[in-house]
Structure formats: C-alpha cells, structure tokens
NUROGU-132669 format. One record per residue (C-alpha): residue in one letter; x, y, z; chain. Coordinates in pm, 1 decimal, always signed. Example, Ala and Ser with C-alpha at 12.3 -4.5 7.8 and 13.67 -1.06 7.14 Angstrom:
BEGIN
- A; +1230.0; -450.0; +780.0; A
- S; +1367.0; -106.0; +714.0; A
END
This chain:
BEGIN
- X; -5306.6; -314.8; +2251.3; A
- X; -5013.4; -350.3; +2011.7; A
- X; -5020.3; -164.2; +1684.7; A
- X; -5039.7; -363.6; +1368.5; A
- X; -4714.4; -350.6; +1178.4; A
- X; -4749.7; -198.7; +832.3; A
- X; -4641.5; -422.4; +543.2; A
- X; -4329.2; -361.5; +339.3; A
- X; -4398.3; -141.0; +37.1; A
- X; -4137.5; -326.5; -169.5; A
- X; -4288.0; -662.8; -79.5; A
- X; -4643.4; -542.1; -144.5; A
- X; -4564.5; -395.3; -487.5; A
- X; -4357.4; -700.6; -581.5; A
- X; -4639.5; -931.6; -477.9; A
- X; -4907.6; -731.4; -659.6; A
- X; -4706.6; -694.4; -980.3; A
- X; -4597.8; -1060.5; -973.5; A
- X; -4953.3; -1185.3; -913.9; A
- X; -5086.2; -956.3; -1187.7; A
- X; -4822.1; -1065.5; -1438.3; A
- X; -4859.7; -1434.4; -1349.4; A
- X; -5238.7; -1415.8; -1372.1; A
- X; -5223.5; -1234.3; -1705.1; A
- X; -4962.7; -1472.9; -1843.1; A
- X; -5159.9; -1775.6; -1721.2; A
- X; -5478.0; -1649.9; -1887.4; A
- X; -5284.5; -1566.1; -2202.8; A
- X; -5128.7; -1913.1; -2201.0; A
- X; -5468.1; -2075.9; -2145.9; A
- X; -5632.8; -1888.2; -2432.2; A
- X; -5325.0; -1949.2; -2647.0; A
- X; -5360.3; -2319.5; -2574.8; A
- X; -5729.2; -2314.5; -2667.7; A
- X; -5663.2; -2111.9; -2982.1; A
- X; -5375.7; -2338.4; -3085.4; A
- X; -5598.5; -2643.2; -3038.5; A
- X; -5871.4; -2484.2; -3247.6; A
- X; -5635.7; -2388.2; -3528.0; A
- X; -5478.9; -2734.2; -3527.7; A
- X; -5822.7; -2892.9; -3547.9; A
- X; -5886.2; -2679.1; -3852.9; A
- X; -5554.9; -2793.8; -4003.3; A
- X; -5639.0; -3160.4; -3936.2; A
- X; -5983.1; -3121.5; -4093.9; A
- X; -5823.3; -2960.0; -4401.0; A
- X; -5568.5; -3244.7; -4415.0; A
- X; -5855.2; -3496.7; -4388.9; A
- X; -6038.0; -3335.8; -4681.2; A
- X; -5716.3; -3320.8; -4883.2; A
- X; -5648.8; -3693.2; -4825.4; A
- X; -6004.8; -3771.8; -4932.9; A
- X; -5958.1; -3577.7; -5256.5; A
- X; -5629.4; -3756.5; -5326.1; A
- X; -5803.5; -4093.6; -5291.4; A
- X; -6087.3; -3957.0; -5508.1; A
- X; -5840.5; -3873.7; -5783.9; A
- X; -5681.4; -4218.2; -5755.1; A
- X; -6022.2; -4388.3; -5774.8; A
- X; -6130.4; -4184.2; -6074.6; A
- X; -5805.9; -4263.0; -6260.3; A
- X; -5820.2; -4636.9; -6192.1; A
- X; -6190.1; -4654.4; -6278.9; A
- X; -6108.5; -4563.5; -6641.1; A
- X; -5897.4; -4877.1; -6696.8; A
- X; -6020.8; -5133.6; -6441.7; A
- X; -6340.2; -5305.5; -6351.3; A
- X; -6501.7; -5244.7; -6015.6; A
- X; -6363.6; -5570.9; -5874.1; A
- X; -6014.1; -5499.1; -6000.7; A
- X; -6042.6; -5144.3; -5874.6; A
- X; -6125.5; -5267.7; -5527.3; A
- X; -5831.7; -5510.5; -5531.8; A
- X; -5589.8; -5239.1; -5648.2; A
- X; -5704.9; -4991.5; -5384.6; A
- X; -5683.9; -5257.2; -5112.8; A
- X; -5326.0; -5336.7; -5204.6; A
- X; -5237.7; -4967.6; -5235.6; A
- X; -5385.3; -4854.8; -4904.1; A
- X; -5294.4; -5165.9; -4704.6; A
- X; -5052.0; -5090.5; -4419.8; A
- X; -4710.0; -5255.9; -4412.4; A
- X; -4706.7; -5569.1; -4196.5; A
- X; -4435.6; -5424.3; -3972.8; A
- X; -4671.6; -5149.4; -3860.7; A
- X; -4934.3; -5404.5; -3764.6; A
- X; -4676.8; -5615.0; -3579.9; A
- X; -4521.2; -5327.0; -3382.6; A
- X; -4680.5; -5242.4; -3046.7; A
- X; -4777.5; -4901.5; -2923.9; A
- X; -4445.4; -4845.6; -2741.4; A
- X; -4121.4; -4723.2; -2895.1; A
- X; -4043.7; -4463.8; -3158.3; A
- X; -4325.1; -4348.6; -3383.6; A
- X; -4107.6; -4360.9; -3695.0; A
- X; -4009.3; -4719.2; -3780.5; A
- X; -3647.5; -4792.6; -3880.6; A
- X; -3561.7; -4847.8; -4243.2; A
- X; -3843.2; -4623.8; -4368.5; A
- X; -4106.0; -4890.5; -4293.8; A
- X; -4361.8; -4627.8; -4206.2; A
- X; -4515.8; -4450.5; -3908.7; A
- X; -4726.8; -4597.5; -3632.8; A
- X; -4982.2; -4319.9; -3668.9; A
- X; -5083.5; -4484.4; -3999.1; A
- X; -5289.3; -4728.5; -3792.2; A
- X; -5492.4; -4434.2; -3670.5; A
- X; -5591.1; -4322.2; -4020.2; A
- X; -5857.5; -4515.8; -4218.2; A
- X; -6018.3; -4508.7; -4563.4; A
- X; -6354.6; -4641.9; -4682.8; A
- X; -6507.8; -4656.3; -5032.4; A
- X; -6877.0; -4720.9; -5089.9; A
- X; -7071.0; -4771.5; -5407.5; A
- X; -7359.1; -4538.7; -5490.3; A
- X; -7593.5; -4814.6; -5377.2; A
- X; -7434.7; -4838.8; -5030.1; A
- X; -7212.1; -5144.8; -5087.3; A
- X; -6879.2; -5132.9; -4895.0; A
- X; -6602.6; -5181.5; -5148.5; A
- X; -6297.0; -5101.6; -4933.3; A
- X; -6233.1; -5045.2; -4560.8; A
- X; -5908.2; -5009.8; -4365.7; A
- X; -5931.8; -5044.4; -3985.0; A
- X; -6305.2; -4971.7; -3979.4; A
- X; -6557.8; -5252.9; -3973.6; A
- X; -6932.1; -5260.7; -3929.1; A
- X; -6998.1; -4895.0; -3999.4; A
- X; -7331.8; -4815.8; -4161.2; A
- X; -7340.5; -4634.1; -4489.6; A
- X; -7430.3; -4267.8; -4448.8; A
- X; -7458.5; -4081.9; -4781.4; A
- X; -7403.8; -3740.8; -4622.1; A
- X; -7114.8; -3531.7; -4745.2; A
- X; -6894.6; -3340.6; -4496.2; A
- X; -6753.7; -3394.9; -4148.3; A
- X; -6890.3; -3590.3; -3856.3; A
- X; -6782.5; -3793.2; -3552.2; A
- X; -6842.9; -4167.8; -3530.4; A
- X; -6776.2; -4426.2; -3258.2; A
- X; -6603.9; -4737.5; -3388.6; A
- X; -6390.5; -5009.9; -3228.0; A
- X; -6382.8; -4826.5; -2895.2; A
- X; -6249.3; -4501.9; -3046.0; A
- X; -6393.2; -4176.2; -3169.3; A
- X; -6314.7; -4111.7; -3535.4; A
- X; -6331.6; -3783.6; -3724.1; A
- X; -6460.4; -3861.1; -4075.7; A
- X; -6500.3; -3673.8; -4399.9; A
- X; -6736.7; -3802.4; -4672.7; A
- X; -6713.8; -3708.2; -5039.9; A
- X; -6900.0; -3849.4; -5346.3; A
- X; -6713.7; -3856.4; -5674.2; A
- X; -6949.4; -3708.8; -5937.5; A
- X; -6781.8; -3908.5; -6215.6; A
- X; -6782.7; -4260.1; -6067.4; A
- X; -7064.1; -4208.7; -5818.0; A
- X; -6851.7; -4372.6; -5544.4; A
- X; -6851.2; -4243.8; -5186.7; A
- X; -6506.4; -4190.9; -5040.2; A
- X; -6450.3; -4153.0; -4665.9; A
- X; -6130.9; -4067.8; -4479.9; A
- X; -6114.6; -4098.8; -4099.7; A
- X; -5869.0; -4003.6; -3823.9; A
- X; -5875.5; -4138.7; -3471.9; A
- X; -5950.8; -3876.0; -3207.8; A
- X; -5655.1; -3974.7; -2986.0; A
- X; -5394.7; -3902.7; -3254.1; A
- X; -5555.9; -3566.3; -3327.8; A
- X; -5569.8; -3484.1; -2957.4; A
- X; -5213.9; -3597.9; -2896.3; A
- X; -5072.1; -3392.6; -3180.2; A
- X; -5287.8; -3092.2; -3084.7; A
- X; -5170.9; -3107.0; -2723.6; A
- X; -4806.6; -3144.1; -2820.1; A
- X; -4815.2; -2854.5; -3061.6; A
- X; -5025.2; -2635.2; -2829.7; A
- X; -4798.8; -2710.3; -2532.9; A
- X; -4501.6; -2631.7; -2752.3; A
- X; -4642.3; -2281.0; -2790.5; A
- X; -4747.6; -2244.8; -2425.2; A
- X; -4464.8; -2410.7; -2229.5; A
- X; -4195.9; -2152.8; -2316.8; A
- X; -4424.2; -1883.0; -2176.2; A
- X; -4485.7; -2083.6; -1857.0; A
- X; -4115.9; -2162.6; -1816.0; A
- X; -4014.8; -1797.6; -1841.0; A
- X; -4263.3; -1687.2; -1571.8; A
- X; -4031.9; -1763.9; -1272.6; A
- X; -3752.6; -1568.3; -1440.8; A
- X; -3997.8; -1287.4; -1504.3; A
- X; -4096.1; -1288.3; -1135.1; A
- X; -3730.9; -1266.6; -1028.7; A
- X; -3670.5; -986.1; -1277.9; A
- X; -3970.8; -795.5; -1139.9; A
- X; -3844.0; -831.7; -781.4; A
- X; -3495.7; -711.1; -879.6; A
- X; -3635.9; -419.7; -1078.3; A
- X; -3859.3; -304.6; -790.4; A
- X; -3572.2; -343.7; -541.7; A
- X; -3350.2; -136.1; -768.7; A
- X; -3625.6; +122.2; -813.2; A
- X; -3647.1; +178.6; -435.7; A
- X; -3273.9; +250.5; -399.2; A
- X; -3329.2; +631.4; -405.1; A
- X; -3569.6; +596.9; -111.6; A
- X; -3315.8; +393.2; +84.4; A
- X; -3059.1; +664.4; +15.8; A
- X; -3294.1; +913.4; +181.8; A
- X; -3329.4; +685.5; +483.2; A
- X; -2963.6; +695.2; +591.7; A
- X; -2940.3; +1073.9; +656.6; A
- X; -3259.0; +1064.8; +866.9; A
- X; -3146.8; +758.4; +1062.8; A
- X; -2803.3; +904.2; +1143.1; A
- X; -2924.0; +1259.9; +1210.7; A
- X; -2842.4; +1380.5; +1561.5; A
- X; -3078.4; +1618.7; +1750.1; A
- X; -2799.5; +1875.6; +1776.7; A
- X; -2726.4; +1861.8; +1402.4; A
- X; -3063.8; +1861.3; +1227.0; A
- X; -3037.6; +1944.7; +857.8; A
- X; -3277.5; +1923.2; +560.4; A
- X; -3277.1; +1631.2; +319.9; A
- X; -3159.6; +1676.1; -37.9; A
- X; -3483.8; +1684.8; -235.2; A
- X; -3290.8; +1682.5; -565.1; A
- X; -3198.5; +1314.7; -522.6; A
- X; -3552.3; +1218.5; -421.7; A
- X; -3778.3; +1053.0; -680.9; A
- X; -4042.6; +1279.3; -827.9; A
- X; -4321.7; +1077.7; -664.2; A
- X; -4193.7; +1142.7; -308.7; A
- X; -4041.0; +1487.0; -355.6; A
- X; -4345.2; +1647.7; -196.0; A
- X; -4307.1; +1418.2; +105.0; A
- X; -3937.2; +1507.0; +132.9; A
- X; -4021.6; +1879.6; +124.7; A
- X; -4281.0; +1824.7; +397.5; A
- X; -4024.8; +1634.5; +608.9; A
- X; -3774.7; +1917.2; +559.1; A
- X; -4033.9; +2163.1; +687.6; A
- X; -4095.3; +1940.1; +989.1; A
- X; -3721.0; +1908.6; +1056.3; A
- X; -3681.7; +2285.9; +1040.2; A
- X; -3967.3; +2340.0; +1289.0; A
- X; -3824.7; +2068.6; +1514.2; A
- X; -3478.1; +2226.6; +1504.9; A
- X; -3625.5; +2563.8; +1591.1; A
- X; -3824.0; +2413.9; +1880.7; A
- X; -3517.1; +2234.9; +2018.8; A
- X; -3311.1; +2550.2; +1986.0; A
- X; -3575.6; +2748.9; +2175.2; A
- X; -3577.1; +2482.7; +2445.3; A
- X; -3197.6; +2486.4; +2474.1; A
- X; -3189.9; +2866.0; +2487.9; A
- X; -3463.9; +2872.8; +2748.7; A
- X; -3283.7; +2619.4; +2972.0; A
- X; -2950.8; +2799.5; +2940.2; A
- X; -3099.4; +3146.6; +2984.7; A
- X; -3309.6; +3039.6; +3281.2; A
- X; -3012.2; +2874.9; +3450.0; A
- X; -2792.2; +3178.3; +3387.5; A
- X; -3057.5; +3416.5; +3517.2; A
- X; -3101.8; +3203.6; +3829.9; A
- X; -2733.2; +3185.3; +3917.7; A
- X; -2697.5; +3560.0; +3984.7; A
- X; -2988.7; +3600.5; +4230.8; A
- X; -2896.8; +3273.1; +4403.4; A
- X; -2538.7; +3392.1; +4451.3; A
- X; -2664.8; +3724.7; +4587.8; A
- X; -2909.1; +3545.2; +4818.8; A
- X; -2635.1; +3326.5; +4960.7; A
- X; -2408.6; +3627.6; +5026.1; A
- X; -2688.5; +3804.3; +5213.4; A
- X; -2760.0; +3490.4; +5415.1; A
- X; -2394.2; +3457.8; +5505.9; A
- X; -2394.0; +3820.1; +5632.2; A
- X; -2702.4; +3750.6; +5840.2; A
- X; -2540.3; +3433.7; +5977.1; A
- X; -2246.9; +3639.0; +6103.8; A
- X; -2485.6; +3802.0; +6353.7; A
- X; -2694.3; +3488.3; +6417.7; A
- X; -2470.9; +3178.7; +6369.6; A
- X; -2657.6; +2857.0; +6283.2; A
- X; -2998.0; +3023.1; +6254.0; A
- X; -3012.3; +3006.9; +5872.0; A
- X; -2804.1; +2693.2; +5804.5; A
- X; -3103.9; +2508.9; +5656.7; A
- X; -3182.3; +2797.3; +5425.4; A
- X; -2819.8; +2817.5; +5310.7; A
- X; -2823.5; +2443.3; +5233.9; A
- X; -3140.4; +2491.0; +5029.4; A
- X; -2976.8; +2772.2; +4833.0; A
- X; -2669.4; +2552.7; +4775.4; A
- X; -2891.1; +2274.1; +4652.0; A
- X; -3066.1; +2515.9; +4417.2; A
- X; -2730.3; +2641.3; +4287.8; A
- X; -2619.0; +2281.4; +4229.6; A
- X; -2941.4; +2215.3; +4038.9; A
- X; -2882.5; +2522.0; +3821.5; A
- X; -2525.4; +2406.9; +3747.7; A
- X; -2652.2; +2060.8; +3652.0; A
- X; -2920.0; +2209.1; +3427.2; A
- X; -2656.9; +2417.2; +3251.7; A
- X; -2436.7; +2112.2; +3210.6; A
- X; -2728.5; +1902.6; +3081.3; A
- X; -2816.5; +2176.1; +2833.0; A
- X; -2459.3; +2183.7; +2700.4; A
- X; -2442.4; +1804.9; +2680.4; A
- X; -2775.2; +1780.2; +2498.0; A
- X; -2670.5; +2045.7; +2248.6; A
- X; -2337.7; +1874.6; +2181.7; A
- X; -2176.5; +2211.7; +2121.0; A
- X; -1896.8; +2145.9; +2371.8; A
- X; -1816.6; +1801.1; +2233.3; A
- X; -1470.2; +1831.4; +2077.3; A
- X; -1315.2; +1486.4; +2128.4; A
- X; -948.9; +1401.8; +2120.7; A
- X; -733.3; +1100.4; +2212.6; A
- X; -674.8; +1070.5; +2587.1; A
- X; -557.7; +808.3; +2836.1; A
- X; -861.5; +687.5; +3028.6; A
- X; -651.2; +566.1; +3321.6; A
- X; -514.4; +915.1; +3383.1; A
- X; -865.3; +1060.9; +3376.3; A
- X; -991.8; +808.7; +3633.0; A
- X; -698.4; +863.4; +3867.4; A
- X; -757.9; +1239.6; +3859.3; A
- X; -1133.4; +1197.1; +3921.0; A
- X; -1068.9; +975.7; +4224.4; A
- X; -824.9; +1235.6; +4357.2; A
- X; -1088.7; +1508.2; +4310.7; A
- X; -1351.2; +1325.1; +4521.9; A
- X; -1101.5; +1192.0; +4777.0; A
- X; -1166.8; +1476.4; +5028.0; A
- X; -1539.6; +1403.3; +5019.8; A
- X; -1471.0; +1031.9; +5072.1; A
- X; -1224.1; +1086.8; +5357.6; A
- X; -1466.6; +1325.7; +5530.5; A
- X; -1718.8; +1039.1; +5545.1; A
- X; -1461.6; +772.3; +5631.3; A
- X; -1491.7; +600.3; +5293.9; A
- X; -1187.1; +450.0; +5128.6; A
- X; -1166.7; +483.3; +4744.5; A
- X; -991.4; +197.4; +4563.9; A
- X; -876.8; +178.3; +4200.6; A
- X; -797.1; -131.0; +3989.7; A
- X; -658.3; -103.9; +3638.4; A
- X; -615.2; -414.9; +3421.6; A
- X; -521.6; -222.1; +3107.0; A
- X; -183.8; -109.5; +2984.7; A
- X; -281.3; +176.6; +2758.0; A
- X; -653.3; +264.9; +2766.5; A
- X; -673.2; +527.4; +2494.6; A
- X; -1015.9; +658.5; +2395.2; A
- X; -1148.5; +938.7; +2177.2; A
- X; -1329.3; +1165.0; +2421.1; A
- X; -1388.4; +1506.2; +2566.6; A
- X; -1183.8; +1505.7; +2888.0; A
- X; -1404.9; +1754.9; +3070.8; A
- X; -1723.3; +1558.7; +2997.9; A
- X; -1571.8; +1220.6; +3089.7; A
- X; -1433.4; +1368.5; +3413.0; A
- X; -1772.6; +1518.8; +3496.7; A
- X; -1942.2; +1184.2; +3433.5; A
- X; -1701.2; +982.6; +3650.5; A
- X; -1696.4; +1241.1; +3933.0; A
- X; -2076.6; +1250.2; +3936.4; A
- X; -2099.6; +871.3; +3970.5; A
- X; -1826.6; +861.7; +4237.4; A
- X; -1997.9; +1141.3; +4429.6; A
- X; -2326.4; +949.1; +4422.3; A
- X; -2152.4; +631.0; +4540.1; A
- X; -1990.1; +817.2; +4829.1; A
- X; -2310.7; +1000.8; +4916.2; A
- X; -2522.8; +686.4; +4940.6; A
- X; -2259.0; +464.1; +5105.7; A
- X; -2236.7; +411.8; +5483.2; A
- X; -1929.5; +534.4; +5671.1; A
- X; -1621.1; +314.2; +5692.2; A
- X; -1695.2; +134.0; +5362.8; A
- X; -1511.2; +105.0; +5033.8; A
- X; -1595.3; +248.9; +4689.1; A
- X; -1409.2; +61.4; +4415.1; A
- X; -1333.8; +175.4; +4063.0; A
- X; -1225.0; -87.5; +3807.3; A
- X; -1103.1; -39.3; +3453.0; A
- X; -1100.0; -342.5; +3224.1; A
- X; -1052.2; -395.4; +2851.8; A
- X; -1331.2; -573.5; +2664.9; A
- X; -1383.5; -677.2; +2304.8; A
- X; -1593.6; -363.7; +2247.5; A
- X; -1367.4; -114.6; +2427.2; A
- X; -1319.8; -37.3; +2795.9; A
- X; -1553.4; -100.1; +3089.5; A
- X; -1547.6; +123.6; +3398.7; A
- X; -1719.8; -30.7; +3701.4; A
- X; -1784.0; +183.6; +4012.4; A
- X; -1929.2; -10.4; +4306.6; A
- X; -2043.3; +105.5; +4650.3; A
- X; -2163.5; -79.9; +4961.7; A
- X; -2484.6; +110.6; +5014.7; A
- X; -2847.0; -2.3; +5010.9; A
- X; -2851.8; -36.4; +4631.5; A
- X; -3145.8; +7.6; +4394.5; A
- X; -3407.7; -262.8; +4323.4; A
- X; -3371.9; -414.0; +3974.0; A
- X; -3719.9; -300.5; +3867.5; A
- X; -3643.0; +64.2; +3958.9; A
- X; -3297.7; +96.9; +3800.4; A
- X; -3413.0; +213.0; +3460.2; A
- X; -3631.6; +481.3; +3619.1; A
- X; -3345.6; +586.5; +3846.9; A
- X; -3140.2; +686.6; +3542.4; A
- X; -3413.6; +924.7; +3427.6; A
- X; -3410.9; +1298.6; +3467.7; A
- X; -3523.2; +1458.5; +3796.2; A
- X; -3574.2; +1116.3; +3957.9; A
- X; -3473.1; +1057.6; +4322.0; A
- X; -3586.2; +724.3; +4462.4; A
- X; -3508.9; +816.6; +4825.3; A
- X; -3585.7; +1178.4; +4908.1; A
- X; -3446.1; +1136.1; +5259.9; A
- X; -3089.6; +1077.3; +5143.7; A
- X; -2859.8; +1316.8; +4962.9; A
- X; -2915.8; +1666.3; +4837.7; A
- X; -2916.8; +1610.9; +4462.2; A
- X; -3189.2; +1688.4; +4210.6; A
- X; -3198.9; +1353.8; +4032.3; A
- X; -2992.3; +1461.2; +3732.2; A
- X; -2655.7; +1294.4; +3804.0; A
- X; -2721.7; +955.2; +3642.8; A
- X; -2915.0; +1116.4; +3355.6; A
- X; -2619.0; +1343.8; +3277.3; A
- X; -2374.4; +1050.8; +3305.8; A
- X; -2582.5; +837.5; +3067.2; A
- X; -2610.5; +1122.3; +2816.1; A
- X; -2231.8; +1179.8; +2824.9; A
- X; -2170.0; +805.9; +2773.2; A
- X; -2410.8; +799.3; +2477.2; A
- X; -2246.3; +1108.9; +2331.6; A
- X; -1918.1; +911.3; +2326.6; A
- X; -2082.4; +605.5; +2165.3; A
- X; -2098.4; +416.9; +2496.0; A
- X; -2361.1; +308.6; +2746.7; A
- X; -2444.0; +314.3; +3118.1; A
- X; -2598.4; +27.8; +3315.6; A
- X; -2686.2; -31.9; +3682.8; A
- X; -2604.5; -382.3; +3815.0; A
- X; -2555.3; -579.8; +4136.8; A
- X; -2215.4; -644.3; +4288.8; A
- X; -2040.6; -960.9; +4172.9; A
- X; -1938.2; -1064.1; +4527.4; A
- X; -2295.2; -1088.0; +4655.8; A
- X; -2255.1; -802.3; +4905.4; A
- X; -2514.7; -525.3; +4928.4; A
- X; -2455.2; -225.5; +4711.0; A
- X; -2484.3; -96.9; +4356.1; A
- X; -2245.7; -101.9; +4059.5; A
- X; -2250.5; +147.1; +3774.4; A
- X; -2096.3; +7.4; +3456.3; A
- X; -1977.4; +243.5; +3184.8; A
- X; -1880.7; +100.8; +2847.4; A
- X; -1673.7; +327.8; +2625.6; A
- X; -1539.9; +235.1; +2278.5; A
- X; -1166.8; +214.3; +2227.5; A
- X; -994.1; +472.0; +2010.5; A
- X; -939.2; +339.6; +1659.6; A
- X; -579.8; +359.9; +1539.7; A
- X; -436.0; +376.2; +1889.1; A
END
C-alpha cells in the first residue's frame, strides 16, 4: 500500500490565505454593494422630497397672481418636457446635444391635485387615483414601478406629488454601487499574486536549510546553523542537529567496530596460516582445504577493511590522473591470473586524453576487482575485453566476459553486499561489486550490469566516471 504524499506547505498556506482573503473581500464587497444601494436610495428619496418642495414653492408663488386655470396652464408649460426628449429613443447618449436635456427626464413625473381630489396637472402619469396620504409609497403605473412622494401645501391646499421610475433609480444605484465595489474585485487577483509571492519569499529561509541537509555526506555530517533558521522552526532545527550528532556517533562506532574487528582478525588468521603451513610440511596436501578457507577469510577481512575506508571517505584525496594509464596498469596486474586460466585480456581505447579527478588507488582497486571477477567466472580459453570510450557525461569503462552471466532480474541484488548468486563458483565473499559501486559513487559515477552487445553469452560491467573539469 503506497503512502499518501503530504501536500506542499507553501501551496496549502497560499491556498488557505488566498481563499480567506477572497472570501472576506467578496463578503465585504457584497455588503458594501448593499450598503451603497441603501444609501443611494436614501439620497434619491431626499432628492424626491426636495423636488416636491421646489414645485410647492413654485405653486404657492404663482397662486398669488394667477387663477387656478391659469396656474395649471403655467405649470403645464413649465414642467412639459422638450419635444426632442420625447422624440429620442432609449438608445444613445443620455445627455442630448445642444443642451436639449437628459433622457432621464422622461422617468421623472409630477402631479398636482386640488384639495377635493381633482387632477390639475400630470406629466407621464395617467389614470392614477387620488390618495391624500402624505409621504412615500410605491405605485404601479404604465407598466413601471414608481416611487412617489406626496405633500399638501398648507397655504393653497393643493396636493403635490413627485415620482421617479424604479428602473432609473435601480440603474443609477447599481452603477454607483458597482463603482465602489468593482475596484475591490479587480484588485483581488493582484492581491492573490502578491500573497503567493510573499509566502514564497517567506519560505526562503527554510529552503536555505534544505540544501545543507540534501548535500550532506555520511562521512561529513555536521550540524545545521540554527541562527539562520526562522524562530518558528528553530526548535525543529535543534532537534535535527541532535539527531545528526547521534547519527554521526553511531556511524563512527560502526566504522570503528568494522575496522577494529578486521584488524584484530588479521593477526590470528596470519598466525593460523603459518601454523598450517608448518603442519603441511610434514603432511603435504592434508590441510589444503583448510588453508584455502583461511585465505578466503583473510581476503574477506581485507575487503571489509577496504569497504570501511571507502565508506568513511577518509582516504579519498582526488587528483588529476590519466584513466588510460590506470587501466593499462590494472590489466597488467591481473594478467598472471588470466594467463594461468588461459584467458586473454584485451584493451580498446577510443580516447586521446582521458583525464579524470580521482583517487588512483581506489580506481585501481575497483577495476582490478571487476577484472578479477570476470576472469574468475569466465571459462578457459575465452577473452575478457576492457573498453574505454568518451561520452557526453565523461568516460565509460566496459569490462565484458564470456561466462554464464547474471539474469537481468538478479543484477541489482548481485551488486549488494555479501551477495553471491552461485556459491559453487569462486572464493569471494560477495563484496567485490559492492565495493566497486561505492568507489564509483564516491567519484560521482555509477556502475551498471548489462548484456554483451554482440549477443554472445556473458556479462558486461559498465562504469561511468565524470571527466575532469578544466582538463
């Protein structure tokens, strides 16, 4: 069962903060819209009452000098809309050219009633019943809702009514309310981007702590600098430093134990072999199997010592060397073993100057170990080839034998420590490939087991080593 991958902390915080800010801003914009609408309705009602009082003052002034009939005629001519407004359609600019007026004037109406309920003047409203009730109310007329305000003049006794169509009030309210809300809505995406950038910038100190941990080698464990850590994670950094210290101490104890055990074993094994050789002088061939077992044990101890040094990295002091020279020397070192078994070593070099940054002793040990394995597991009268080629990533060493090979599914396991797939062949302890892989990794390279390119039986070990920069 696969483990569920934990979400990104940066993404989670960004999402939560963005959603919170957007939700808050949306609610604030919504309530701002409602509040703006309410305030504008109050302004329109005040404007309606003010218009009614202006008409009231006009009526009271004209009533002093004119009869009721003349008063009606004067008010009708005064409040009548210009013909151009009536002729213009609903489309186009609201303000007419030449100062002719405004189209919204058609959405504002006036009515004057006598104290007895007789309609003396009406603009745009027809058929409305007289309602002698002062104040505001809504009426349905001519397919529209009208907001009206009634006022009775105490001097003349006339009822004056001013009305506004609901659509003009709603349109103006929406425009003004949206004018207050839209800037807030438009800035929200920019606010979201700013939040993401700010959170990303805020996590930079944590990413700075990541690099030392990611690049830390087991042989060079060191504590993190808690002074550069944010206050919120300083306790975590101190806990990690404690863990790193305990881990370093445990690895050091393990390295010391392996080295000390191997050193302590070498002396008694050497003494045992000397005693066996003395016994064999009197009884030749009687203890050959026991001597071979002691030799195998001594070889295992030497490999354990080498693996301990390689794992610790204490002997890794690289310098620039010619890889071709190293390979030629390694082949010469194993040539007696190959000739004893009737195996012919071959070497192909396609490079001119294969310079790498390496530890010569470790590279030689790695190549000799692989060559020795190839010779050990190859039949007599076969060929072991060593090729050196330049690649885009560095240099590739390919060592191929003509033995039984290793099945593809078992190759990764074969490169593990203390793994021998065939106990009947060879006298090793299963550490050769593991040591070779560790040396390659220590030099920034890799080791892989592949089939031969020519289709013949056998196994190829490919070593990829980076080229030396500047050479």
